[in-house]
C-alpha positions as CSV (number, residue, x, y, z in Angstrom):
1,M,-58.7,-3.1,-51.1
2,R,-61.8,-1.5,-50.3
3,V,-61.3,2.4,-49.8
4,E,-63.9,4.0,-47.7
5,S,-64.6,7.7,-49.1
6,L,-66.1,11.0,-48.0
7,P,-68.9,12.9,-49.8
8,P,-66.9,15.1,-52.8
9,S,-67.6,18.1,-50.9
10,R,-66.0,17.0,-47.9
11,E,-63.0,15.0,-49.4
12,S,-59.6,16.7,-49.0
13,R,-57.4,17.0,-52.1
14,A,-54.9,14.7,-50.0
15,D,-57.7,12.2,-49.6
16,R,-58.6,12.6,-53.4
17,F,-54.9,12.0,-54.5
18,H,-54.5,9.3,-52.2
19,R,-57.7,7.5,-53.7
20,F,-56.2,8.3,-57.1
21,C,-52.9,6.6,-56.3
22,I,-54.4,3.4,-55.0
23,A,-56.8,3.3,-57.9
24,A,-54.0,3.5,-60.2
25,V,-51.4,0.9,-58.4
26,A,-54.6,-1.4,-58.4
27,R,-55.0,-1.5,-62.2
28,L,-51.1,-2.0,-62.8
29,P,-50.7,-5.2,-65.1
30,L,-48.3,-8.4,-64.3
31,R,-49.1,-8.3,-60.3
32,L,-47.0,-5.1,-60.1
33,N,-49.7,-3.7,-57.9
34,A,-48.4,-6.2,-55.1
35,I,-45.3,-4.7,-55.4
36,V,-45.8,-1.0,-56.0
37,A,-47.0,1.0,-53.1
38,P,-49.1,4.2,-53.5
39,T,-46.6,6.0,-52.1
40,F,-44.6,5.4,-54.6
41,L,-46.8,6.4,-57.5
42,G,-47.3,9.5,-55.3
43,F,-43.9,10.1,-54.9
44,A,-43.5,9.7,-59.0
45,V,-46.3,12.0,-59.4
46,I,-45.2,14.7,-57.1
47,N,-41.5,14.5,-57.9
48,G,-42.2,14.2,-61.6
49,F,-43.9,17.6,-60.9
50,T,-41.0,19.1,-59.1
51,F,-38.3,18.1,-61.0
52,G,-39.8,19.9,-63.9
53,V,-39.7,23.1,-61.8
54,D,-36.1,22.3,-61.0
55,L,-35.3,22.3,-64.5
56,L,-37.3,25.1,-65.6
57,L,-35.4,27.1,-62.9
58,L,-32.0,25.9,-63.8
59,S,-32.7,26.9,-67.3
60,V,-33.8,30.4,-66.6
61,L,-31.1,30.8,-64.2
62,H,-28.4,29.4,-66.1
63,A,-29.3,29.8,-69.6
64,G,-31.5,32.7,-69.4
65,L,-29.6,34.7,-66.7
66,G,-26.2,33.1,-67.1
67,L,-25.5,32.2,-63.5
68,P,-22.8,29.9,-63.2
69,I,-23.8,26.0,-63.1
70,P,-23.3,25.1,-59.1
71,V,-25.0,28.5,-58.3
72,A,-28.0,27.9,-60.7
73,V,-28.3,24.0,-59.8
74,T,-28.3,24.8,-56.0
75,V,-31.2,27.7,-56.1
76,A,-33.1,25.4,-58.9
77,Y,-32.8,22.5,-56.3
78,A,-33.6,24.4,-53.0
79,C,-36.9,25.7,-54.6
80,A,-38.0,22.3,-56.1
81,F,-37.2,20.4,-53.0
82,T,-38.8,22.7,-50.8
83,L,-42.0,22.1,-52.8
84,S,-41.6,18.5,-52.8
85,Y,-41.4,18.4,-49.3
86,G,-44.7,20.3,-48.7
87,L,-46.3,18.5,-51.4
88,N,-45.2,15.2,-49.9
89,R,-45.8,15.9,-46.3
90,T,-49.7,16.9,-46.9
91,M,-50.6,14.9,-50.1
92,N,-48.5,11.7,-50.3
93,F,-47.2,10.5,-46.9
94,V,-49.9,12.5,-44.9
95,S,-47.7,13.1,-42.0
96,H,-48.9,14.5,-38.7
97,A,-45.6,14.4,-37.1
98,P,-44.2,17.9,-35.9
99,V,-42.7,19.7,-38.7
100,G,-39.5,20.9,-36.8
101,P,-38.0,17.6,-35.8
102,Q,-39.1,16.0,-39.3
103,F,-37.8,19.0,-41.4
104,A,-34.3,18.7,-39.4
105,V,-34.1,15.0,-40.8
106,Y,-35.2,16.0,-44.2
107,V,-32.7,18.7,-44.6
108,V,-29.9,15.9,-43.6
109,V,-31.6,13.4,-46.3
110,V,-31.3,16.4,-48.7
111,L,-27.9,17.7,-48.1
112,V,-26.6,13.9,-48.7
113,N,-28.5,13.9,-51.9
114,Y,-27.4,17.3,-52.7
115,L,-23.8,16.5,-52.3
116,A,-23.7,13.0,-53.9
117,F,-26.1,13.2,-56.5
118,I,-27.2,17.0,-57.6
119,L,-23.6,18.4,-57.2
120,G,-21.6,15.3,-57.9
121,V,-23.4,13.6,-60.8
122,S,-24.5,16.7,-62.7
123,S,-21.2,18.2,-62.2
124,A,-19.1,15.4,-63.1
125,L,-21.4,14.5,-66.3
126,T,-21.0,18.4,-67.5
127,A,-17.2,18.1,-66.9
128,V,-17.0,15.5,-69.6
129,G,-19.0,17.2,-71.8
130,I,-22.7,16.2,-71.5
131,D,-25.4,19.1,-71.7
132,F,-26.4,20.5,-68.1
133,R,-29.6,19.6,-68.8
134,L,-29.1,16.0,-69.6
135,A,-26.8,16.0,-66.7
136,R,-29.1,17.1,-64.3
137,I,-32.0,14.5,-65.6
138,L,-29.4,11.6,-65.1
139,A,-28.7,12.6,-61.8
140,G,-32.4,13.1,-61.0
141,C,-32.5,9.1,-61.8
142,C,-30.3,8.3,-59.3
143,E,-31.7,10.9,-56.9
144,A,-35.1,9.2,-57.3
145,A,-34.4,6.2,-55.8
146,F,-32.4,7.5,-52.9
147,M,-35.0,10.0,-52.3
148,Y,-38.0,7.6,-52.2
149,S,-36.4,5.3,-49.9
150,A,-35.3,7.9,-47.5
151,L,-38.9,9.8,-47.6
152,R,-40.8,6.9,-47.1
153,W,-38.5,4.9,-44.4
154,V,-36.8,8.0,-42.5
155,V,-38.6,11.0,-43.1
156,F,-42.2,10.0,-42.9
157,R,-42.0,7.1,-41.2
158,R,-45.2,6.0,-39.4
């Protein structure tokens, strides 16, 4: 696939990010480039970063400040997913839809994700004795599949 590019001085960060994702996917082995969408790679990069923010905040809030797990998870999650929405909207899916209705749909998706995976899986795994950080990582794996699907086909649909 040929991608037109602007001179570096006129190209936006979103254009450079999207071009990077297209180029990286084009180099995947075993014909994975026919299966993996550039937005999936963009989602993985952005949400990998925001997941790191989530874990850092969770550690500071729970281990550092002593907040209970449900409170620490909730605050860390809210901060990370607000950041994720902004980065995915502007850098990955490059949406120009009105923010209000789109954000309302996003809030519903995040609420479902939060209840099912973040609180449900994280709390259940912590309750059976798994370290809260590992529990959050395992819940994050389930969350990733759900969130990418919801962002691509519901929140940021074309």
